[in-house]
C-alpha positions as CSV (number, residue, x, y, z in Angstrom):
1,X,34.0,90.6,60.6
2,X,36.2,92.6,62.9
3,X,35.9,92.2,66.5
4,X,35.4,95.1,69.2
5,X,37.0,95.1,72.3
6,X,34.6,97.8,73.9
7,X,38.0,100.2,74.5
8,X,38.0,103.8,73.3
9,X,39.5,107.0,73.8
10,X,37.9,107.4,77.4
11,X,39.1,104.0,78.5
12,X,41.6,103.9,81.4
13,X,44.6,101.6,82.0
14,X,43.3,100.0,84.5
15,X,39.9,99.1,82.9
16,X,42.0,97.6,79.8
17,X,44.0,95.5,81.8
18,X,41.2,94.3,84.3
19,X,41.4,90.5,85.0
20,X,45.0,90.0,83.7
21,X,47.8,88.9,85.8
22,X,51.1,90.2,84.9
23,X,53.3,88.6,87.6
24,X,56.7,87.4,85.7
25,X,56.2,89.4,83.0
26,X,58.4,92.4,82.2
27,X,57.1,95.7,80.3
28,X,59.8,98.4,78.8
29,X,58.2,101.6,78.6
30,X,59.3,104.1,76.6
31,X,58.4,107.8,77.3
32,X,57.4,106.6,80.8
33,X,59.0,109.5,82.9
34,X,55.7,111.6,82.5
35,X,52.0,111.7,81.1
36,X,50.4,108.7,79.9
37,X,53.7,106.6,79.9
38,X,53.9,107.1,83.8
39,X,50.1,105.9,84.0
40,X,51.0,103.1,81.7
41,X,53.9,102.1,83.6
42,X,51.7,102.5,87.2
43,X,48.9,100.1,85.5
44,X,51.2,97.5,84.5
45,X,53.4,97.4,87.8
46,X,49.7,97.3,89.7
47,X,49.3,94.2,87.8
48,X,52.6,92.6,88.9
49,X,54.8,93.4,86.1
50,X,58.4,94.3,86.5
51,X,58.4,97.4,84.8
52,X,61.6,99.4,82.9
53,X,60.8,103.0,82.4
54,X,62.9,104.3,79.6
55,X,63.3,107.9,79.0
56,X,66.1,110.5,78.0
57,X,66.4,112.2,81.3
58,X,67.9,109.8,84.0
59,X,66.7,111.7,86.7
60,X,63.1,112.3,85.4
61,X,62.8,108.5,85.1
62,X,64.4,107.8,88.4
63,X,61.8,110.2,89.9
64,X,59.0,108.3,87.6
65,X,60.3,105.1,88.7
66,X,59.6,105.8,92.6
67,X,56.2,107.6,92.0
68,X,55.1,104.2,90.0
69,X,56.5,102.0,92.7
70,X,55.1,103.5,95.7
71,X,51.4,104.3,93.9
72,X,51.2,100.4,92.5
73,X,52.9,98.7,95.6
74,X,55.1,97.1,93.3
75,X,59.0,97.5,94.0
76,X,59.9,96.0,90.6
77,X,59.9,99.5,89.0
78,X,63.3,100.2,87.5
79,X,64.7,103.3,85.1
80,X,67.1,103.7,82.7
81,X,67.9,106.6,80.4
82,X,68.2,106.2,76.8
83,X,67.3,107.9,73.5
84,X,64.2,106.0,72.1
85,X,64.9,107.8,68.7
86,X,67.5,105.5,68.0
87,X,67.4,101.8,68.3
88,X,71.0,101.9,69.0
89,X,70.2,104.1,71.9
90,X,67.6,102.0,73.4
91,X,70.2,98.9,73.1
92,X,73.1,100.7,74.9
93,X,70.6,101.6,77.9
94,X,69.7,98.3,78.6
95,X,73.3,96.5,79.3
96,X,73.7,99.7,81.5
97,X,70.6,98.8,83.7
98,X,71.6,95.3,83.9
99,X,74.9,95.9,85.2
100,X,73.5,98.3,87.8
101,X,71.6,95.7,89.2
């Protein structure tokens, strides 16, 4: 028997995360510089998560991180530039961000 979640095509991120506290957790959001990625990052940040937005374009990632931080009220939002098409690109992006802190 398969359980149903009640979520579907019209569910919004805030509804999916209702009742969940993500304080102390870290979310790595690829494609977070626009669209669904930015909204996902905002919803996660609003629930207390530290959010890292990854995108190919560093300027767009930084702009999205500022927007997410402002809209969620969470200052623990960062951005890194990396190519998610390559696993190595993701791994190379992480150390750069850690050194920047």
